[in-house]
Z-matrix of the N, CA and C atoms (Angstrom, degrees):
N
C 1 1.446
C 2 1.528 1 109.02
N 3 1.319 2 116.46 1 133.38
C 4 1.458 3 120.80 2 179.96
C 5 1.523 4 110.47 3 -81.54
N 6 1.316 5 115.22 4 146.74
C 7 1.460 6 119.11 5 172.69
C 8 1.518 7 107.83 6 -82.86
N 9 1.314 8 116.07 7 168.17
C 10 1.459 9 120.00 8 -178.24
C 11 1.526 10 111.31 9 -59.94
N 12 1.314 11 118.64 10 -37.27
C 13 1.457 12 121.22 11 -178.88
C 14 1.531 13 112.22 12 -69.96
N 15 1.328 14 118.31 13 -21.90
C 16 1.458 15 121.74 14 -178.64
C 17 1.528 16 112.75 15 -84.60
N 18 1.300 17 117.30 16 -14.96
C 19 1.458 18 120.74 17 -178.51
C 20 1.526 19 108.74 18 -79.46
N 21 1.315 20 116.63 19 127.31
C 22 1.453 21 121.36 20 -178.79
C 23 1.517 22 109.99 21 -70.64
N 24 1.313 23 115.20 22 129.84
C 25 1.461 24 119.65 23 176.30
C 26 1.518 25 108.56 24 -89.87
N 27 1.304 26 115.46 25 143.14
C 28 1.461 27 120.81 26 -179.58
C 29 1.519 28 108.82 27 -150.47
N 30 1.321 29 115.42 28 177.18
C 31 1.463 30 119.57 29 177.86
C 32 1.519 31 111.25 30 -62.29
N 33 1.332 32 117.07 31 -27.50
C 34 1.458 33 119.92 32 -179.72
C 35 1.529 34 111.84 33 -74.83
N 36 1.334 35 117.32 34 -36.24
C 37 1.463 36 119.66 35 -176.95
C 38 1.520 37 113.01 36 -90.72
N 39 1.315 38 117.54 37 -25.93
C 40 1.468 39 122.27 38 -177.86
C 41 1.532 40 108.60 39 -139.16
N 42 1.328 41 118.51 40 66.12
C 43 1.460 42 120.93 41 -170.04
C 44 1.523 43 115.29 42 -61.40
N 45 1.316 44 119.44 43 -28.15
C 46 1.459 45 120.35 44 -176.42
C 47 1.518 46 113.34 45 -93.39
N 48 1.313 47 118.28 46 -23.20
C 49 1.460 48 119.42 47 -168.81
C 50 1.518 49 115.43 48 -127.03
N 51 1.301 50 120.14 49 -2.71
C 52 1.460 51 121.35 50 -169.28
C 53 1.515 52 114.09 51 -65.88
N 54 1.340 53 119.06 52 -25.57
C 55 1.455 54 120.38 53 -174.08
C 56 1.531 55 113.85 54 -108.90
N 57 1.308 56 118.50 55 11.67
C 58 1.456 57 119.91 56 -172.25
C 59 1.530 58 114.12 57 -75.88
N 60 1.297 59 117.65 58 -39.61
C 61 1.467 60 121.39 59 178.07
C 62 1.508 61 108.91 60 -141.89
N 63 1.312 62 115.82 61 158.70
C 64 1.455 63 119.79 62 -178.46
C 65 1.525 64 111.30 63 -56.76
N 66 1.330 65 117.37 64 -37.32
C 67 1.467 66 120.22 65 179.20
C 68 1.523 67 111.61 66 -92.68
N 69 1.341 68 116.84 67 9.41
C 70 1.460 69 124.38 68 174.38
C 71 1.522 70 114.60 69 68.59
N 72 1.316 71 118.16 70 13.04
C 73 1.459 72 119.49 71 -179.27
C 74 1.528 73 110.25 72 -129.40
N 75 1.334 74 117.90 73 89.41
C 76 1.460 75 119.65 74 -179.85
C 77 1.520 76 110.59 75 -64.18
N 78 1.311 77 114.92 76 133.40
C 79 1.456 78 119.62 77 -178.77
C 80 1.522 79 110.65 78 -121.66
N 81 1.315 80 116.87 79 -43.12
C 82 1.460 81 121.01 80 -173.68
C 83 1.519 82 111.02 81 -100.04
N 84 1.313 83 116.51 82 135.60
C 85 1.458 84 122.16 83 -178.96
C 86 1.528 85 111.41 84 -58.65
N 87 1.326 86 117.71 85 -42.44
C 88 1.462 87 121.12 86 -178.75
C 89 1.533 88 111.14 87 -58.87
N 90 1.321 89 116.54 88 -40.88
C 91 1.468 90 121.26 89 -179.73
C 92 1.530 91 110.11 90 -66.99
N 93 1.321 92 116.24 91 -41.36
C 94 1.462 93 120.68 92 178.55
C 95 1.530 94 110.21 93 -63.07
N 96 1.328 95 116.64 94 -44.92
C 97 1.461 96 120.76 95 179.77
C 98 1.527 97 111.45 96 -64.58
N 99 1.334 98 117.62 97 -35.16
C 100 1.466 99 120.77 98 179.53
C 101 1.526 100 111.55 99 -65.98
N 102 1.311 101 117.29 100 -18.87
C 103 1.469 102 121.79 101 177.72
C 104 1.532 103 110.38 102 -103.98
N 105 1.327 104 115.30 103 28.83
C 106 1.470 105 123.62 104 178.19
C 107 1.520 106 113.23 105 65.23
N 108 1.311 107 116.99 106 27.80
C 109 1.452 108 120.59 107 174.96
C 110 1.522 109 110.66 108 -62.89
N 111 1.292 110 116.94 109 146.80
C 112 1.468 111 125.52 110 -179.82
C 113 1.522 112 113.14 111 69.02
N 114 1.332 113 118.74 112 11.60
C 115 1.459 114 120.43 113 -179.94
C 116 1.530 115 110.93 114 -61.98
N 117 1.321 116 116.70 115 -40.72
C 118 1.463 117 120.20 116 178.12
C 119 1.517 118 111.87 117 -64.75
N 120 1.328 119 116.39 118 -39.11
C 121 1.468 120 120.38 119 178.31
C 122 1.526 121 110.43 120 -65.64
N 123 1.324 122 116.82 121 -42.06
C 124 1.473 123 120.22 122 177.91
C 125 1.524 124 110.41 123 -60.39
N 126 1.318 125 116.49 124 -45.19
C 127 1.459 126 121.09 125 179.60
C 128 1.528 127 110.64 126 -61.66
N 129 1.328 128 116.55 127 -44.33
C 130 1.467 129 120.63 128 -179.38
C 131 1.524 130 111.35 129 -62.85
N 132 1.324 131 116.60 130 -41.66
C 133 1.466 132 120.27 131 -177.16
C 134 1.525 133 112.84 132 -73.92
N 135 1.328 134 117.21 133 -33.51
C 136 1.465 135 120.15 134 -173.56
C 137 1.522 136 114.53 135 -94.06
N 138 1.330 137 117.93 136 -29.11
C 139 1.466 138 117.00 137 -171.02
C 140 1.527 139 115.19 138 -134.26
N 141 1.323 140 117.37 139 11.05
C 142 1.465 141 119.21 140 179.90
C 143 1.524 142 110.39 141 -129.03
N 144 1.313 143 115.67 142 148.86
C 145 1.466 144 120.22 143 174.11
C 146 1.528 145 108.56 144 -81.38
N 147 1.330 146 117.82 145 160.76
C 148 1.467 147 119.50 146 176.30
C 149 1.529 148 112.68 147 -55.47
N 150 1.326 149 117.43 148 -40.47
C 151 1.468 150 120.14 149 179.25
C 152 1.529 151 111.84 150 -64.69
N 153 1.334 152 116.83 151 -36.25
C 154 1.465 153 120.23 152 177.49
C 155 1.529 154 110.93 153 -65.95
N 156 1.331 155 116.27 154 -40.25
C 157 1.467 156 120.21 155 179.27
C 158 1.524 157 110.03 156 -63.88
N 159 1.320 158 116.79 157 -47.34
C 160 1.467 159 120.65 158 179.99
C 161 1.523 160 110.12 159 -61.01
N 162 1.319 161 117.11 160 -42.54
C 163 1.463 162 120.92 161 179.13
C 164 1.530 163 110.90 162 -62.51
N 165 1.319 164 117.00 163 -42.10
C 166 1.464 165 121.39 164 178.56
C 167 1.528 166 111.33 165 -62.87
N 168 1.331 167 116.15 166 -43.38
C 169 1.468 168 120.47 167 179.59
C 170 1.529 169 110.27 168 -65.96
N 171 1.327 170 116.97 169 -40.36
C 172 1.472 171 120.15 170 176.82
C 173 1.523 172 110.71 171 -62.41
N 174 1.345 173 116.37 172 -47.74
C 175 1.467 174 120.90 173 -178.38
C 176 1.527 175 111.99 174 -62.62
N 177 1.329 176 116.25 175 -31.40
C 178 1.467 177 120.65 176 -179.95
C 179 1.524 178 111.66 177 -74.59
N 180 1.329 179 116.96 178 -16.63
C 181 1.462 180 120.08 179 -179.74
C 182 1.517 181 113.26 180 74.37
N 183 1.327 182 116.87 181 21.90
C 184 1.460 183 121.10 182 -179.45
C 185 1.522 184 110.01 183 -62.19
N 186 1.319 185 115.28 184 134.36
C 187 1.469 186 120.84 185 -178.89
C 188 1.516 187 109.66 186 -126.19
N 189 1.327 188 115.39 187 157.65
C 190 1.453 189 120.64 188 176.74
C 191 1.518 190 111.21 189 -65.90
N 192 1.315 191 116.24 190 163.53
C 193 1.459 192 120.97 191 -177.76
C 194 1.521 193 111.73 192 -100.87
N 195 1.317 194 117.78 193 14.42
C 196 1.453 195 120.73 194 -176.52
C 197 1.513 196 115.56 195 -82.25
N 198 1.310 197 118.30 196 -4.23
C 199 1.454 198 120.39 197 178.30
C 200 1.520 199 113.57 198 103.95
N 201 1.319 200 117.71 199 -21.09
C 202 1.464 201 120.66 200 -179.05
C 203 1.526 202 111.90 201 -84.02
N 204 1.325 203 117.46 202 -17.09
C 205 1.456 204 120.59 203 179.56
C 206 1.513 205 113.65 204 70.61
N 207 1.335 206 117.11 205 29.43
C 208 1.462 207 120.96 206 -177.64
C 209 1.526 208 109.96 207 -72.78
N 210 1.301 209 117.16 208 138.01
C 211 1.461 210 123.53 209 -178.28
C 212 1.531 211 111.40 210 -65.40
N 213 1.332 212 115.94 211 121.48
C 214 1.460 213 120.72 212 178.16
C 215 1.523 214 110.47 213 -66.13
N 216 1.320 215 117.21 214 -41.27
C 217 1.461 216 120.75 215 178.84
C 218 1.516 217 112.12 216 -61.16
N 219 1.326 218 116.61 217 -40.38
C 220 1.465 219 120.18 218 177.25
C 221 1.524 220 110.16 219 -64.56
N 222 1.317 221 116.37 220 -44.33
C 223 1.469 222 120.37 221 178.99
C 224 1.532 223 110.37 222 -59.00
N 225 1.328 224 116.41 223 -46.02
C 226 1.460 225 120.06 224 -179.99
C 227 1.524 226 111.53 225 -65.73
N 228 1.332 227 117.54 226 -33.41
C 229 1.465 228 120.06 227 -178.61
C 230 1.524 229 112.07 228 -69.97
N 231 1.313 230 117.07 229 -14.56
C 232 1.465 231 120.91 230 179.24
C 233 1.526 232 112.94 231 -82.20
N 234 1.335 233 117.15 232 -5.33
C 235 1.465 234 120.48 233 177.82
C 236 1.528 235 109.16 234 -66.74
N 237 1.338 236 117.86 235 142.91
C 238 1.470 237 120.37 236 178.35
C 239 1.528 238 111.42 237 -59.03
N 240 1.311 239 116.19 238 143.06
C 241 1.461 240 120.84 239 -178.05
C 242 1.528 241 112.63 240 -110.50
N 243 1.291 242 118.07 241 19.19
C 244 1.460 243 122.43 242 179.89
C 245 1.529 244 108.98 243 -71.51
N 246 1.341 245 116.79 244 106.60
C 247 1.462 246 120.96 245 -176.75
C 248 1.522 247 113.63 246 -71.36
N 249 1.327 248 118.53 247 -12.04
C 250 1.463 249 120.03 248 179.34
C 251 1.527 250 111.40 249 -76.13
N 252 1.319 251 116.85 250 -13.60
C 253 1.465 252 121.18 251 178.26
C 254 1.524 253 107.71 252 -105.00
N 255 1.326 254 116.60 253 119.65
C 256 1.460 255 120.44 254 -176.74
C 257 1.516 256 113.55 255 -90.36
N 258 1.315 257 117.55 256 -5.93
C 259 1.463 258 120.29 257 -178.77
C 260 1.522 259 108.69 258 -114.47
N 261 1.323 260 115.54 259 127.55
C 262 1.460 261 121.39 260 176.31
C 263 1.514 262 108.07 261 -134.22
N 264 1.303 263 116.13 262 152.54
C 265 1.457 264 121.25 263 178.91
C 266 1.519 265 109.28 264 -126.81
N 267 1.303 266 115.82 265 136.60
C 268 1.454 267 122.02 266 172.29
C 269 1.517 268 105.99 267 -123.81
N 270 1.315 269 116.56 268 116.63
C 271 1.456 270 120.77 269 -178.56
C 272 1.515 271 109.81 270 -90.13
N 273 1.305 272 115.35 271 137.60
C 274 1.458 273 121.05 272 -178.49
C 275 1.517 274 109.51 273 -127.28
N 276 1.303 275 116.47 274 123.53
C 277 1.456 276 121.27 275 173.92
C 278 1.523 277 106.71 276 -89.22
N 279 1.316 278 116.85 277 102.86
C 280 1.464 279 121.04 278 -176.04
C 281 1.524 280 112.51 279 -95.85
N 282 1.310 281 117.63 280 10.41
C 283 1.459 282 121.42 281 179.15
C 284 1.519 283 108.96 282 -82.76
N 285 1.313 284 116.83 283 128.56
C 286 1.464 285 120.39 284 -177.11
C 287 1.522 286 113.05 285 -71.16
N 288 1.301 287 117.91 286 -28.01
C 289 1.468 288 123.38 287 179.86
C 290 1.525 289 113.06 288 59.26
N 291 1.303 290 116.45 289 29.52
C 292 1.455 291 121.53 290 175.12
C 293 1.522 292 106.66 291 -125.37
N 294 1.305 293 117.74 292 96.92
C 295 1.464 294 121.06 293 -174.80
C 296 1.527 295 112.21 294 -51.96
N 297 1.321 296 114.81 295 131.40
C 298 1.452 297 120.48 296 176.28
C 299 1.514 298 115.19 297 84.50
N 300 1.340 299 118.34 298 -2.26
C 301 1.464 300 118.90 299 179.42
C 302 1.517 301 110.01 300 -102.12
N 303 1.292 302 113.89 301 160.90
C 304 1.461 303 121.24 302 178.29
C 305 1.521 304 108.01 303 -147.81
N 306 1.344 305 115.81 304 36.20
C 307 1.453 306 121.39 305 -171.74
C 308 1.519 307 114.16 306 -71.57
N 309 1.315 308 119.26 307 -24.88
C 310 1.457 309 121.25 308 -177.11
C 311 1.520 310 112.59 309 -96.91
N 312 1.320 311 118.14 310 17.02
C 313 1.460 312 121.55 311 -175.23
C 314 1.528 313 112.83 312 -61.25
N 315 1.326 314 117.97 313 -26.17
C 316 1.456 315 120.09 314 -179.21
C 317 1.514 316 112.17 315 -72.67
N 318 1.317 317 116.96 316 -22.03
C 319 1.457 318 120.46 317 -179.39
C 320 1.500 319 109.97 318 -90.45
């Protein structure tokens, strides 16, 4: 049986984080930015409408990491669209709820 360190990481096994640092664990913001980190967020904020972002996330099939596989795009599309209100809140439960694990630390 292979240990976790012996398993080869690739785009298939770690699609979001495999290329960020040589040791595969980004820690410093400057290092992440030097590897074009947040480029998608910059594009979304500067050149896309909220509806375009939600549509892109839906089309990508992005799902939450909580185990239920709930569609992130669907969740985002449920936000109120009343443009007369300039303040909106999206609550995020970032607790992994798996005692002793730290698997989502990169996010």
